[in-house]
N, C-alpha and C positions, 0 to 999 in steps of 0.2 A: 549157761549162765549159772544153772543151778537151781535148786529149792532155797526160797529165802527163809522158810521156816527151819531146815535143817542147817543151814549156815549160821542161822542166829543161835540154834543150840550150841552147835560146837563152839561158836565164839564164847559162849556163857561158859561151857565145860572147861575151855582152857584158862577162861578169867577166874572161875571160882574155885580152882585147884580141888575138884572133885575126885574122879576117878583117874584123871590125867594129871601129871604136874602143870602147873601154873606156868603159862608162857604168854606174856602180855602182847607180843608181837603176833603170834598166831590168833590169839583173841582178835585183836584188831582187825587182822585180815580177814576173818571169817564175819565179824561183825559188819565190816565195811561192804563186803559182797552183798550181805542181807539187807543193809541201809541203802545201798544203790539200787535196790529192786522195790525200795519202799517201805520196808520194815520200820515203823516208828520205834518200837521197842529198841531195835539194835542201835538207831540213831541216838536215842535217849542213853544208852550205855556209852557210846563212843564220846558222847557230849561230856560225861560226866565221869569217864573212867579215870581221868587224872585228879579230879578233885576227891576222890574217894580212896583214903589209906586203907579201909576194911570192907571188903566186897560184900560182906553179908548185911551192911548197911544198905547199901546199893540194892541189894536182892529184897529186902524187906521193904523198901521204898516201892519198888515196881509191884511187888505183891499186893500192898496196900492200894497203890492205884488201881489195880485191876479188881479188886474187891469193891473199892468206891463205885467204879464204872459200873459194875454188876447191880449194886444198890441202887444207883441212880436210875438204870435201866428197868429194873422192877419196880420201882416207885412211879417211874413215868407211865408204865403200863398199867398200874392201878389207877392213877389219876385219870388217864385217858379211858378208862371204862373196858381195856383190852384185858379179858380174862385168859388165862392160858392153860389148857389141858394137853396132856400128852396123848399121841395117837392110838396107844393101846386102850387106855381109859374111855377115849372117845368112841372108839370100837365098840368097846364093852356096852357102853350107854346106848349107842345107836341099835345095837342087838336087842337090848332089853325094850327099846321102844317098839321095834318091829314085832317082837314076841307078844306086845300088849295090843297090836292091831295098826299101830301107825305106819304110814307108808315111809318109804326110804327117804324122799323128799320133803317129808312134813316137818315144818319148823314152827316151833311156837312163836308168838309174836313177842317183840323185844319191848319190855318197859323200861322205860327211863325214869329215875326220881329226880 
């Protein structure tokens, strides 16, 4: 069947007239293959492709939804008390603690306010 993300990218490429000439039929073909594999963004484009006269408006709307999704995800993590730290920084902190004499599996008690 192919990769749903690659199919989605091809569908967008044909729809938005970027590096290749705009071709609505090819766009619908690739977006349809991607949507058949469960890609919600491809299905959204298919559902709204005829309603949009200007594809840049649709692109801006999908980017806005993606940014809102990221904001809600970050807000949820903060409210749930889940702090995120990248692996590199976590490793640096762990090395520093070990240099100060802490054991590798030594964890500070968690304090809930």
